[in-house]
C-alpha positions in Angstrom: -257.3 -106.0 13.1 -257.2 -105.6 17.0 -257.6 -109.3 17.4 -255.0 -110.0 15.1 -252.5 -107.6 16.8 -253.7 -108.7 20.3 -253.1 -112.4 19.6 -250.2 -111.8 18.0 -248.7 -110.1 21.3 -249.9 -113.1 23.7 -247.8 -115.5 21.1 -245.1 -113.3 21.4 -245.1 -113.4 25.0 -245.5 -116.9 25.5 -242.6 -117.8 23.2 -240.0 -115.2 25.3 -241.6 -117.2 28.2 -240.8 -120.7 27.3 -237.0 -119.5 25.9 -236.2 -118.8 29.5 -237.7 -121.4 31.0 -235.6 -123.8 28.4 -232.5 -121.9 29.2 -232.9 -122.5 32.6 -233.2 -126.2 32.6 -230.8 -126.6 30.4 -228.4 -124.8 33.0 -230.2 -126.6 35.7 -229.4 -130.1 33.8 -225.7 -129.4 32.9 -225.2 -129.0 36.7 -222.4 -126.4 35.4 -222.2 -122.8 36.0 -219.5 -120.5 34.4 -218.6 -118.6 37.5 -220.4 -116.9 40.3 -218.4 -115.1 43.1 -219.7 -113.7 46.1 -217.9 -111.8 48.8 -217.9 -113.3 52.2 -216.8 -112.9 55.5 -215.7 -116.9 56.3 -215.0 -119.3 58.9 -212.9 -122.0 58.3 -213.8 -124.8 60.2 -211.6 -127.8 60.4 -212.4 -130.4 63.0 -214.8 -128.6 64.7 -211.9 -125.5 64.7 -213.1 -122.3 64.0 -210.5 -119.8 62.5 -211.6 -116.1 61.6 -210.0 -114.7 58.5 -209.5 -111.8 56.4 -212.1 -111.4 53.6 -211.8 -114.1 50.8 -213.2 -115.0 47.1 -215.5 -118.2 47.3 -215.4 -119.4 43.6 -218.0 -122.5 43.3 -217.5 -125.2 40.4 -220.4 -127.6 40.2 -221.2 -129.6 42.8 -217.8 -129.4 44.7 -217.4 -126.2 46.1 -213.4 -125.0 46.1 -212.4 -122.0 48.6 -209.7 -119.9 47.5 -208.4 -117.9 49.5 -207.1 -114.3 48.8 -206.6 -112.7 52.3 -206.7 -109.0 52.3 -202.9 -107.5 53.0 -202.9 -106.8 56.8 -201.9 -103.0 55.5 -202.2 -101.0 52.2 -200.6 -97.8 51.3 -204.0 -97.0 50.4 -205.3 -97.7 54.2 -203.1 -94.4 55.2 -203.3 -92.1 52.3 -205.8 -89.6 54.3 -203.1 -89.9 57.2 -202.4 -86.6 59.3 -201.0 -87.7 62.5 -197.4 -89.0 63.9 -195.1 -91.4 61.7 -192.6 -93.9 62.8 -188.8 -93.1 61.9 -188.0 -96.6 61.6 -191.1 -97.7 59.6 -192.7 -94.4 58.0 -196.2 -96.1 59.2 -198.0 -94.1 61.6 -197.4 -94.4 65.5 -198.6 -97.5 66.8 -198.8 -99.3 63.1 -196.3 -101.9 62.5 -195.6 -103.4 59.0 -194.4 -107.0 59.6 -192.4 -108.7 57.0 -190.5 -112.3 57.1 -188.1 -111.9 54.5 -185.4 -109.4 53.5 -183.4 -106.5 55.0 -185.3 -104.2 57.3 -183.6 -100.9 58.1 -182.6 -99.7 62.0 -180.8 -97.3 61.8 -178.2 -95.4 59.8 -175.5 -98.3 58.6 -177.3 -100.8 60.7 -179.9 -103.1 59.3 -181.8 -106.6 59.9 -181.2 -109.0 58.0 -184.1 -111.9 58.6 -183.0 -114.8 56.7 -180.1 -114.9 59.5 -181.6 -113.5 62.8 -179.1 -111.2 62.6 -178.2 -107.0 62.6 -175.8 -106.1 60.1 -173.2 -103.4 60.0 -171.9 -101.6 57.2 -167.9 -102.1 56.1 -168.0 -100.8 53.3 -170.7 -101.0 50.2 -170.0 -104.5 49.5 -168.8 -105.5 53.0 -170.8 -106.5 56.4 -170.5 -107.7 59.5 -173.0 -109.8 61.3 -173.9 -110.1 65.0 -176.9 -111.3 67.2 -177.3 -108.5 69.1 -177.6 -104.6 68.8 -175.6 -102.1 69.6 -176.0 -101.2 73.4 -177.5 -104.4 74.0 -177.0 -106.3 77.8 -177.6 -110.5 77.3 -177.2 -113.1 79.1 -177.1 -115.5 76.1 -174.0 -116.2 73.6 -173.1 -113.4 71.1 -172.7 -114.6 67.3 -170.6 -113.4 64.6 -169.7 -113.4 61.1 -169.2 -111.9 58.2 -169.7 -111.6 54.3 -166.1 -110.8 52.7 -163.1 -109.4 54.0 -162.7 -106.4 56.3 -160.2 -105.3 59.1 -162.6 -105.4 62.1 -161.0 -106.4 65.7 -163.4 -107.7 68.7 -162.6 -106.7 72.4 -162.9 -107.8 75.7 -162.7 -106.0 78.8 -160.0 -104.0 76.5 -158.0 -106.9 75.2 -158.3 -108.2 71.8 -159.0 -111.5 70.2 -156.8 -112.7 67.5 -159.4 -112.7 64.5 -163.1 -113.1 64.6 -164.4 -115.5 66.9 -167.9 -117.5 65.8 -169.3 -116.7 68.8 -168.3 -115.3 72.3 -170.5 -116.1 75.9 -167.7 -115.7 78.3 -169.1 -112.2 80.9 -167.8 -108.7 80.1 -167.6 -106.0 78.3 -167.4 -106.3 74.2 -166.6 -103.6 71.4 -166.4 -104.4 67.8 -164.0 -101.9 65.7 -163.5 -101.5 62.1 -160.6 -99.9 60.6 -160.5 -97.7 57.5 -157.8 -95.7 56.1 -155.5 -96.2 59.1 -158.3 -95.1 61.3 -160.3 -96.8 63.6 -164.6 -96.8 64.5 -166.5 -98.1 66.5 -169.4 -100.1 65.5 -171.0 -102.4 68.3 -170.7 -102.1 72.0 -172.3 -104.8 74.1 -172.2 -106.6 77.3 -172.8 -110.2 78.4 -173.5 -110.9 82.0 -174.3 -113.4 84.1 -177.8 -114.6 85.2 -177.1 -113.4 88.7 -175.0 -109.7 88.2 -174.2 -106.6 90.0 -172.1 -105.0 87.4 -174.9 -103.6 85.9 -177.4 -100.3 87.2 -179.3 -99.4 84.2 -180.0 -100.5 81.4 -180.1 -97.9 78.4 -182.6 -99.0 75.4 -180.5 -99.6 72.1 -181.2 -97.0 69.1 -184.3 -98.1 67.1 -185.7 -99.6 70.8 -188.7 -99.1 73.1 -189.6 -100.5 76.7 -192.7 -102.5 76.7 -192.4 -104.0 80.3 -190.7 -104.4 83.1 -191.1 -106.7 86.2 -189.6 -107.1 89.2 -189.6 -110.0 91.7 -192.9 -111.1 89.3 -194.3 -107.4 89.8 -195.1 -104.8 87.0 -193.3 -101.7 87.7 -193.0 -97.9 86.1 -190.9 -98.8 82.9 -190.1 -95.4 82.6 -189.2 -94.2 78.9 -185.6 -95.3 77.6 -183.9 -97.0 80.7 -184.3 -99.2 83.3 -182.9 -98.3 87.3 -181.8 -101.9 88.4 -180.0 -100.4 91.4 -182.7 -102.3 93.6 -181.8 -105.9 94.0 -184.0 -108.3 92.6 -185.4 -110.5 90.0 -186.0 -108.5 86.8 -187.8 -109.3 82.9 -187.3 -106.1 81.2 -189.5 -107.0 77.7 -188.1 -104.3 74.6 -189.3 -103.8 71.5 -187.4 -103.1 68.0 -189.0 -100.7 65.6 -187.3 -102.2 62.4 -187.7 -105.7 62.5 -190.9 -106.4 64.7 -189.1 -108.2 67.4 -189.3 -108.7 70.8 -186.4 -109.1 73.1 -186.0 -109.9 77.0 -183.6 -110.0 79.7 -183.7 -112.0 82.9 -181.7 -111.2 85.2 -181.5 -111.3 88.9 -179.6 -108.2 90.6 -177.2 -108.3 93.3 -175.0 -105.6 94.9 -173.9 -106.9 97.9 -170.2 -107.4 97.7 -168.4 -110.0 99.7 -168.2 -110.0 102.8 -164.4 -110.6 103.6 -162.6 -109.8 106.2 -158.6 -109.7 106.6 -157.0 -111.0 109.6 -154.0 -109.7 110.8 -153.8 -106.1 109.4 -153.8 -103.0 111.5 -154.7 -99.5 111.1 -152.3 -98.7 108.4 -153.1 -101.9 106.4 -149.5 -103.5 107.4 -148.9 -106.6 108.7 -145.9 -108.4 110.7 -147.2 -112.2 110.4 -149.2 -113.9 108.7 -152.9 -112.2 107.0 -155.7 -114.6 106.9 -158.4 -114.0 104.3 -161.8 -114.7 105.7 -165.4 -115.4 104.2 -164.5 -116.6 101.2 -167.7 -118.6 99.5 -167.9 -121.3 97.0 -167.9 -119.5 93.6 -165.7 -117.0 94.7 -162.8 -115.7 92.3 -159.3 -114.9 94.1 -156.9 -112.9 92.3 -153.8 -112.3 93.8 -150.2 -110.2 93.3 -147.0 -110.3 95.4 -144.4 -107.3 94.7 -146.7 -107.1 91.2 -146.3 -110.7 90.5 -149.5 -112.9 90.5 -149.2 -115.5 93.3 -152.2 -117.2 95.2 -153.4 -118.0 98.7 -152.2 -121.0 101.2 -154.4 -124.3 101.7 -155.6 -122.3 104.5 -156.5 -119.3 102.5 -153.4 -117.4 104.3 -150.4 -114.9 102.9 -147.0 -115.0 104.8 -144.3 -114.1 103.0 -143.2 -110.5 103.3 -143.8 -107.9 100.4 -146.5 -105.5 99.3 -149.7 -107.5 98.2 -152.9 -106.6 96.0 -156.0 -109.1 96.7 -159.4 -109.1 94.4 -162.3 -110.8 95.6 -165.3 -111.5 93.3 -168.3 -112.9 94.0 -170.2 -114.7 90.8 -172.8 -111.4 90.4 -168.8 -109.5 89.7 -169.3 -107.8 92.7 -165.2 -107.4 93.8 -163.4 -106.4 97.3 -160.2 -105.1 96.9 -157.0 -104.6 99.4 -153.7 -103.4 99.6 -151.4 -104.3 102.2 -147.8 -104.7 103.4 -146.6 -107.6 104.9 -143.2 -106.7 106.7 -139.6 -108.9 107.4 -140.6 -111.2 110.6 -139.8 -114.5 111.4 -141.9 -116.9 110.3 -141.8 -121.0 111.2 -139.7 -121.3 108.2 -137.2 -118.5 108.8 -136.9 -120.1 112.4 -136.1 -123.1 111.7 -134.0 -122.3 108.9 -132.2 -120.0 111.1 -131.9 -122.4 113.7 -130.3 -124.6 111.0 -127.4 -122.6 110.1 -126.7 -121.8 114.0 -126.1 -125.1 114.4 -124.1 -125.9 111.5 -122.1 -123.0 112.5 -121.6 -124.1 116.4 -120.6 -127.5 114.9 -118.2 -126.0 112.5 -116.5 -124.3 115.7 -116.5 -127.2 117.7 -115.1 -129.1 115.7 -112.4 -126.2 115.0 -111.7 -126.4 118.6 -111.3 -130.0 119.2 -108.9 -130.3 116.0 -106.7 -127.5 117.5 -106.4 -129.0 120.8 -105.7 -132.1 119.8 -102.8 -130.4 118.0 -101.7 -128.7 121.1 -101.5 -132.0 122.7 -99.2 -134.0 120.1 
């Protein structure tokens, strides 16, 4: 009996081993395996280049290997479930961590958002209408600024206090701009920004717009203390200002040459009381300077010799390419200039001629 039980156990063990061997052989001969998934930290090698990626799943099918990439998201809510530090007020994420998005509307501040599809900031006029602008409120730029609207609204664009008729597609002239909306008879400012020349002297400080932070400031190629939320531009030189929008995650740059030196202009012919008894000559004008002149509050201009000759009250403003301006108010008193002398001489000659003619005529009448 004991021998029978031992023989039966040996036969059973041999059968089980044979079954496993046959099963393995069938799998090997078929060349297919249902699925085997393993998580690896992969490197994608293409034409000799190696690029590191996030964790991804590799699914093996037969003799060919097909890589199915399932990158781990850059940010997951669960990553910060236990975070207890400071939080960015605009993104809701821990400070220093930014959520990168490529589409949709991103909130910048109250009533202001950013439309990634247009690359423009969106300002709410009402619940259904929005005004779009390529710069944010408070920005300084050297570039063209674009506008658009997605409906009807009472919006007015001003430049240096003068309004446009309608909303232009874009503006590029240097100056201070304001965009207002009118609701129920009241005006509300939505945006103010400034366009400057690449060489400018009209700004002494750049205060960061709401929702933006300074990244770096370079003066003449050397990094300087960037401060907290503003850049001091009182020192002349070439500035590279890089700043970042926390809401849309984009970087912005302002490159300007600051020149605060006013035009070196002299007015020849004026006394210490800013009066002249003859022509006034303007000296020191440079190519690119802009000259504005009024005589008795009416616009006039310099002559070819850069002189002002007529009598009256003058105002003159001269601006260089950087926007630095020199102003002068003076008066030219009545005087006998060349034209006046010639005119008076002609009048006197006519009077003398008439007197002589009358005298001769009268003398002839007496002789008869």
